[in-house]
PyMOL commands that place a pseudoatom at each C-alpha (Angstrom):
pseudoatom trace, name=CA, resn=UNK, resi=1, chain=A, elem=C, hetatm=0, pos=[68.143, 143.621, 99.112]
pseudoatom trace, name=CA, resn=UNK, resi=2, chain=A, elem=C, hetatm=0, pos=[69.861, 140.784, 100.961]
pseudoatom trace, name=CA, resn=UNK, resi=3, chain=A, elem=C, hetatm=0, pos=[72.356, 138.573, 99.109]
pseudoatom trace, name=CA, resn=UNK, resi=4, chain=A, elem=C, hetatm=0, pos=[72.282, 134.848, 99.887]
pseudoatom trace, name=CA, resn=UNK, resi=5, chain=A, elem=C, hetatm=0, pos=[75.536, 133.533, 101.308]
pseudoatom trace, name=CA, resn=UNK, resi=6, chain=A, elem=C, hetatm=0, pos=[74.419, 129.914, 101.317]
pseudoatom trace, name=CA, resn=UNK, resi=7, chain=A, elem=C, hetatm=0, pos=[72.211, 128.042, 98.863]
pseudoatom trace, name=CA, resn=UNK, resi=8, chain=A, elem=C, hetatm=0, pos=[70.838, 124.806, 100.327]
pseudoatom trace, name=CA, resn=UNK, resi=9, chain=A, elem=C, hetatm=0, pos=[69.391, 123.589, 97.027]
pseudoatom trace, name=CA, resn=UNK, resi=10, chain=A, elem=C, hetatm=0, pos=[72.685, 124.129, 95.217]
pseudoatom trace, name=CA, resn=UNK, resi=11, chain=A, elem=C, hetatm=0, pos=[74.564, 122.255, 97.960]
pseudoatom trace, name=CA, resn=UNK, resi=12, chain=A, elem=C, hetatm=0, pos=[72.124, 119.324, 97.603]
pseudoatom trace, name=CA, resn=UNK, resi=13, chain=A, elem=C, hetatm=0, pos=[72.578, 119.263, 93.836]
pseudoatom trace, name=CA, resn=UNK, resi=14, chain=A, elem=C, hetatm=0, pos=[76.361, 119.298, 94.112]
pseudoatom trace, name=CA, resn=UNK, resi=15, chain=A, elem=C, hetatm=0, pos=[76.258, 116.430, 96.613]
pseudoatom trace, name=CA, resn=UNK, resi=16, chain=A, elem=C, hetatm=0, pos=[73.957, 114.397, 94.382]
pseudoatom trace, name=CA, resn=UNK, resi=17, chain=A, elem=C, hetatm=0, pos=[76.281, 114.998, 91.441]
pseudoatom trace, name=CA, resn=UNK, resi=18, chain=A, elem=C, hetatm=0, pos=[79.308, 113.778, 93.443]
pseudoatom trace, name=CA, resn=UNK, resi=19, chain=A, elem=C, hetatm=0, pos=[77.466, 110.604, 94.485]
pseudoatom trace, name=CA, resn=UNK, resi=20, chain=A, elem=C, hetatm=0, pos=[76.320, 110.012, 90.910]
pseudoatom trace, name=CA, resn=UNK, resi=21, chain=A, elem=C, hetatm=0, pos=[79.935, 110.260, 89.715]
pseudoatom trace, name=CA, resn=UNK, resi=22, chain=A, elem=C, hetatm=0, pos=[81.117, 107.801, 92.383]
pseudoatom trace, name=CA, resn=UNK, resi=23, chain=A, elem=C, hetatm=0, pos=[78.411, 105.274, 91.499]
pseudoatom trace, name=CA, resn=UNK, resi=24, chain=A, elem=C, hetatm=0, pos=[78.860, 105.636, 87.744]
pseudoatom trace, name=CA, resn=UNK, resi=25, chain=A, elem=C, hetatm=0, pos=[79.779, 102.301, 86.215]
pseudoatom trace, name=CA, resn=UNK, resi=26, chain=A, elem=C, hetatm=0, pos=[79.055, 100.296, 89.368]
pseudoatom trace, name=CA, resn=UNK, resi=27, chain=A, elem=C, hetatm=0, pos=[76.777, 97.300, 89.284]
pseudoatom trace, name=CA, resn=UNK, resi=28, chain=A, elem=C, hetatm=0, pos=[73.745, 97.180, 91.554]
pseudoatom trace, name=CA, resn=UNK, resi=29, chain=A, elem=C, hetatm=0, pos=[75.643, 94.879, 93.907]
pseudoatom trace, name=CA, resn=UNK, resi=30, chain=A, elem=C, hetatm=0, pos=[78.616, 97.253, 94.021]
pseudoatom trace, name=CA, resn=UNK, resi=31, chain=A, elem=C, hetatm=0, pos=[76.271, 100.143, 94.769]
pseudoatom trace, name=CA, resn=UNK, resi=32, chain=A, elem=C, hetatm=0, pos=[74.687, 98.208, 97.637]
pseudoatom trace, name=CA, resn=UNK, resi=33, chain=A, elem=C, hetatm=0, pos=[78.147, 97.512, 99.069]
pseudoatom trace, name=CA, resn=UNK, resi=34, chain=A, elem=C, hetatm=0, pos=[79.016, 101.210, 98.696]
pseudoatom trace, name=CA, resn=UNK, resi=35, chain=A, elem=C, hetatm=0, pos=[75.898, 102.286, 100.610]
pseudoatom trace, name=CA, resn=UNK, resi=36, chain=A, elem=C, hetatm=0, pos=[76.400, 99.623, 103.306]
pseudoatom trace, name=CA, resn=UNK, resi=37, chain=A, elem=C, hetatm=0, pos=[79.933, 100.918, 103.852]
pseudoatom trace, name=CA, resn=UNK, resi=38, chain=A, elem=C, hetatm=0, pos=[78.781, 104.545, 103.955]
pseudoatom trace, name=CA, resn=UNK, resi=39, chain=A, elem=C, hetatm=0, pos=[76.040, 103.625, 106.438]
pseudoatom trace, name=CA, resn=UNK, resi=40, chain=A, elem=C, hetatm=0, pos=[78.564, 101.924, 108.729]
pseudoatom trace, name=CA, resn=UNK, resi=41, chain=A, elem=C, hetatm=0, pos=[80.816, 104.988, 108.531]
pseudoatom trace, name=CA, resn=UNK, resi=42, chain=A, elem=C, hetatm=0, pos=[77.847, 107.192, 109.497]
pseudoatom trace, name=CA, resn=UNK, resi=43, chain=A, elem=C, hetatm=0, pos=[76.957, 104.995, 112.472]
pseudoatom trace, name=CA, resn=UNK, resi=44, chain=A, elem=C, hetatm=0, pos=[80.569, 105.079, 113.658]
pseudoatom trace, name=CA, resn=UNK, resi=45, chain=A, elem=C, hetatm=0, pos=[80.759, 108.851, 113.270]
pseudoatom trace, name=CA, resn=UNK, resi=46, chain=A, elem=C, hetatm=0, pos=[77.507, 109.303, 115.217]
pseudoatom trace, name=CA, resn=UNK, resi=47, chain=A, elem=C, hetatm=0, pos=[78.841, 107.074, 117.992]
pseudoatom trace, name=CA, resn=UNK, resi=48, chain=A, elem=C, hetatm=0, pos=[82.042, 109.115, 118.219]
pseudoatom trace, name=CA, resn=UNK, resi=49, chain=A, elem=C, hetatm=0, pos=[80.073, 112.367, 118.347]
pseudoatom trace, name=CA, resn=UNK, resi=50, chain=A, elem=C, hetatm=0, pos=[77.827, 111.053, 121.128]
pseudoatom trace, name=CA, resn=UNK, resi=51, chain=A, elem=C, hetatm=0, pos=[80.843, 109.896, 123.127]
pseudoatom trace, name=CA, resn=UNK, resi=52, chain=A, elem=C, hetatm=0, pos=[82.546, 113.254, 122.682]
pseudoatom trace, name=CA, resn=UNK, resi=53, chain=A, elem=C, hetatm=0, pos=[79.417, 115.117, 123.789]
pseudoatom trace, name=CA, resn=UNK, resi=54, chain=A, elem=C, hetatm=0, pos=[78.864, 112.927, 126.834]
pseudoatom trace, name=CA, resn=UNK, resi=55, chain=A, elem=C, hetatm=0, pos=[82.484, 113.469, 127.910]
pseudoatom trace, name=CA, resn=UNK, resi=56, chain=A, elem=C, hetatm=0, pos=[81.990, 117.245, 128.000]
for i in range(1, 56): cmd.bond("trace and resi %d" % i, "trace and resi %d" % (i + 1))
show_as sticks, trace
zoom trace
């Protein structure tokens, strides 16, 4: 029998729990600002990755 070394569902649940903790107590407006900021960080990170890959 093979033992799982990685559990995708568990990782997803842990991530959702972390986000829930961060958003706890925030108003809807604060949550929207949070997600806007996270989206901008993602776009910047994607841009950096593309630049790094094209330089190789």
